[in-house]
C-alpha positions in Angstrom: -16.2 -26.4 -167.4 -14.1 -25.3 -164.5 -15.2 -26.0 -161.0 -18.2 -24.0 -160.1 -17.4 -20.9 -158.0 -20.8 -20.7 -156.4 -23.2 -23.5 -156.0 -26.8 -22.3 -155.3 -28.6 -24.1 -152.6 -31.9 -23.6 -150.8 -30.0 -22.2 -147.8 -29.7 -19.0 -149.9 -33.4 -18.8 -150.5 -35.0 -15.6 -149.1 -38.5 -17.0 -149.6 -39.5 -14.5 -152.3 -39.5 -16.3 -155.6 -38.7 -13.3 -157.8 -35.7 -12.3 -155.6 -34.5 -16.0 -155.4 -34.6 -16.3 -159.2 -32.6 -13.0 -159.6 -30.1 -14.2 -157.1 -29.7 -17.4 -159.1 -29.1 -15.3 -162.2 -26.4 -13.4 -160.3 -24.8 -16.7 -159.3 -24.9 -17.9 -162.9 -23.2 -14.7 -164.1 -20.5 -15.1 -161.4 -20.0 -18.7 -162.5 -19.8 -17.6 -166.2 -17.1 -15.1 -165.2 -15.2 -17.7 -163.3 -15.3 -20.1 -166.2 -14.1 -17.3 -168.6 -11.2 -16.5 -166.4 -10.3 -20.2 -165.8 -10.5 -21.0 -169.5 -8.5 -17.8 -170.4 -11.1 -16.4 -172.8 -9.4 -13.0 -172.6 -10.0 -9.7 -171.1 -12.7 -8.6 -173.5 -15.0 -11.6 -172.8 -14.4 -11.4 -169.0 -15.1 -7.7 -169.1 -18.3 -8.2 -171.0 -19.5 -10.7 -168.4 -18.5 -8.4 -165.6 -20.3 -5.5 -167.2 -23.4 -7.8 -167.6 -23.1 -8.8 -163.9 -22.8 -5.1 -162.9 -25.9 -4.1 -164.9 -27.9 -7.0 -163.7 -27.0 -6.2 -160.1 -28.3 -2.6 -160.6 -31.6 -4.0 -162.0 -31.8 -6.5 -159.1 -31.2 -3.9 -156.5 -33.9 -1.7 -158.1 -36.4 -4.5 -157.9 -35.5 -5.4 -154.3 -35.7 -1.7 -153.3 -39.1 -1.4 -155.0 -40.4 -4.4 -153.1 -39.0 -2.9 -149.9 -40.8 0.4 -150.5 -44.1 -1.4 -151.4 -43.9 -3.5 -148.2 -42.8 -0.6 -146.0 -39.6 -2.5 -145.0 -38.3 -0.9 -141.8 -34.6 -1.3 -142.6 -35.0 0.1 -146.1 -32.6 3.0 -145.7 -29.8 0.8 -144.4 -30.3 -1.9 -147.0 -30.2 0.8 -149.8 -27.0 2.2 -148.4 -25.4 -1.3 -148.6 -26.6 -1.6 -152.3 -25.3 1.9 -153.1 -21.9 1.1 -151.6 -21.5 -2.0 -153.7 -22.6 -0.1 -156.9 -20.0 2.6 -156.1 -17.3 -0.1 -155.7 -18.3 -1.6 -159.0 -18.1 1.8 -160.7 -14.6 2.4 -159.3 -13.5 -1.1 -160.4 -14.8 -0.5 -163.9 -12.8 2.8 -164.0 -9.7 1.0 -162.8 -10.2 -1.7 -165.5 -10.6 1.0 -168.1 -7.4 2.8 -167.0 -5.5 -0.5 -166.8 -4.7 -0.2 -163.1 -6.8 -3.3 -162.3 -7.4 -6.7 -163.8 -10.3 -9.1 -163.5 -9.0 -11.9 -161.3 -10.0 -14.8 -159.1 -9.6 -12.5 -156.1 -12.2 -10.2 -157.5 -14.5 -13.2 -158.1 -14.1 -14.4 -154.6 -14.8 -11.0 -153.2 -18.0 -10.8 -155.3 -19.0 -14.3 -154.2 -18.4 -13.6 -150.5 -20.3 -10.3 -150.8 -23.3 -11.9 -152.4 -23.4 -14.9 -150.0 -23.2 -12.7 -146.9 -25.6 -10.1 -148.3 -28.2 -12.8 -149.0 -27.8 -14.5 -145.7 -27.4 -11.5 -143.5 -29.7 -8.9 -145.2 -31.9 -10.3 -147.9 -33.3 -13.1 -145.7 -34.5 -10.5 -143.2 -36.4 -8.8 -146.0 -37.8 -12.1 -147.2 -39.1 -12.7 -143.7 -40.7 -9.2 -143.5 -42.2 -9.6 -147.0 -44.0 -12.8 -145.9 -45.0 -11.3 -142.5 -46.8 -8.4 -144.2 -48.8 -10.9 -146.2 -47.5 -10.2 -149.7 -47.2 -13.0 -152.3 -43.9 -14.7 -152.1 -44.5 -17.1 -155.0 -45.3 -16.5 -158.7 -48.6 -17.4 -160.3 -48.7 -20.4 -162.5 -48.6 -18.2 -165.6 -45.5 -16.3 -164.5 -43.9 -19.6 -163.5 -44.4 -20.9 -167.0 -43.0 -17.8 -168.6 -40.0 -17.8 -166.2 -39.1 -21.4 -167.1 -38.2 -20.1 -170.6 -34.5 -19.6 -171.4 -32.7 -17.2 -169.1 -32.8 -14.3 -171.4 -35.8 -13.1 -169.5 -33.8 -10.9 -167.2 -32.9 -8.6 -170.0 -36.4 -7.2 -170.0 -36.3 -5.9 -166.4 
């Protein structure tokens, strides 16, 4: 495998287990895309991984936003605007890829990596702190923890 693009570490933890696990899944998808590009698997394989990454990102944002609404997160509107802006950029990128005016590249990967790192550290950590402060559970029950330890196909059900 090529060098890993994004190495997950506890510094990225927001303290909400569900969100942290979803962030790890996003990191895995970024690393899969990096590997596909590095190993020259072709446009079709890279595009499928990018599409999976885009779809998972939409699901992840929906989960985050739902938790924000449940917990009455005071910066919800701003956080949602940030999510909406990235989704719009992804939609525009997919259109450019479809028209042949853009390519999946290492520069794109580095943009996505930087965006995710900064978003977690600058925005999601604030939400994690709020979530804990309002007294909501930040860790999974033992039963959910067991289910989540199964192969990573779990995210497809969200």
